[in-house]
C-alpha positions in Angstrom: 8.5 -23.2 -16.2 5.0 -22.5 -17.4 2.5 -20.3 -15.5 0.3 -22.9 -14.2 3.1 -24.9 -12.7 4.5 -21.7 -11.1 1.3 -20.8 -9.8 0.9 -24.3 -8.2 4.2 -23.9 -6.5 3.3 -20.5 -5.1 0.1 -22.3 -3.6 2.2 -24.9 -2.1 3.9 -22.2 0.0 0.6 -20.5 1.0 -2.4 -22.5 0.1 -4.9 -19.6 1.2 -3.5 -17.0 -1.1 -6.6 -16.0 -2.9 -4.6 -13.8 -5.4 -2.6 -16.8 -6.5 -5.5 -19.0 -6.8 -7.4 -16.4 -8.6 -4.7 -16.1 -11.2 -4.5 -19.9 -11.5 -8.4 -19.8 -12.3 -7.9 -17.2 -14.9 -4.9 -19.2 -16.5 -7.3 -22.5 -16.7 -9.9 -20.3 -18.2 -7.5 -19.1 -20.9 -6.9 -22.9 -21.6 -10.6 -23.5 -22.1 -10.6 -25.7 -18.8 -13.8 -24.1 -17.4 -14.6 -26.8 -15.0 -11.2 -26.4 -13.2 -11.4 -22.5 -13.4 -15.0 -22.7 -11.9 -13.5 -25.0 -9.2 -11.0 -22.6 -8.2 -13.3 -19.5 -8.3 -15.8 -21.3 -6.1 -13.1 -22.2 -3.6 -11.8 -18.7 -3.4 -15.1 -17.3 -2.6 -16.1 -20.2 -0.3 -12.7 -19.4 1.7 -12.7 -15.4 1.4 -15.9 -14.1 0.5 -14.1 -10.5 0.4 -12.1 -11.5 -2.6 -14.4 -9.2 -4.7 -12.7 -9.6 -8.2 -13.4 -13.4 -8.3 -17.1 -12.7 -8.4 -17.2 -11.0 -11.5 -14.8 -13.5 -13.2 -17.0 -16.4 -11.9 -20.1 -14.7 -13.2 -18.7 -14.2 -16.6 -17.4 -17.9 -16.7 -21.0 -19.0 -15.8 -22.6 -17.0 -18.5 -20.1 -18.2 -20.9 -21.1 -21.9 -20.0 -24.9 -21.1 -20.2 -25.7 -20.9 -16.6 -27.3 -17.5 -16.7 -29.3 -17.8 -13.3 -26.2 -18.9 -11.4 -24.3 -16.0 -12.9 -26.9 -13.6 -11.6 -26.9 -14.9 -8.2 -23.0 -14.6 -8.0 -23.1 -11.0 -9.4 -25.6 -10.1 -6.4 -23.4 -11.9 -3.9 -20.4 -9.9 -5.3 -22.4 -6.7 -5.2 -23.0 -7.2 -1.5 -19.4 -8.1 -0.9 -18.3 -5.0 -2.9 -20.4 -2.6 -0.8 -19.0 -4.0 2.6 -15.6 -3.7 1.3 -16.1 -0.3 0.0 -15.2 -1.2 -3.6 -17.1 1.1 -5.5 -15.4 0.3 -9.0 -15.9 -3.5 -8.4 -19.6 -2.8 -7.3 -20.3 -0.8 -10.5 -18.6 -3.6 -12.9 -20.8 -6.3 -10.9 -24.0 -4.2 -11.3 -23.4 -3.6 -14.9 -22.9 -7.3 -15.4 -26.0 -8.2 -13.4 -28.2 -5.6 -15.2 -27.0 -7.0 -18.6 -28.2 -10.6 -17.6 -31.3 -9.4 -15.9 -32.5 -7.3 -18.8 -32.1 -9.9 -21.4 
């Protein structure tokens, strides 16, 4: 069974699993389906704002499709979420991505 089908099967069992939804978004991104990947990342963050890793990937996706300003906003939201969660490494990664875009 392909990875997307397997991940969708997992989501049927637990539709609120942010980790599985994140993995599914990454699979769609690998396939070049940025619209579906974006939808999934945004859905994750709407349901679970503490899903810190998804902010970075959504920001990178938005950068890739030319939505720099929106990527900056998501990175900023992610930095706040990372601070609240005490996720120093994630904060630093988000900060570096944010700074790279702001400095352009």
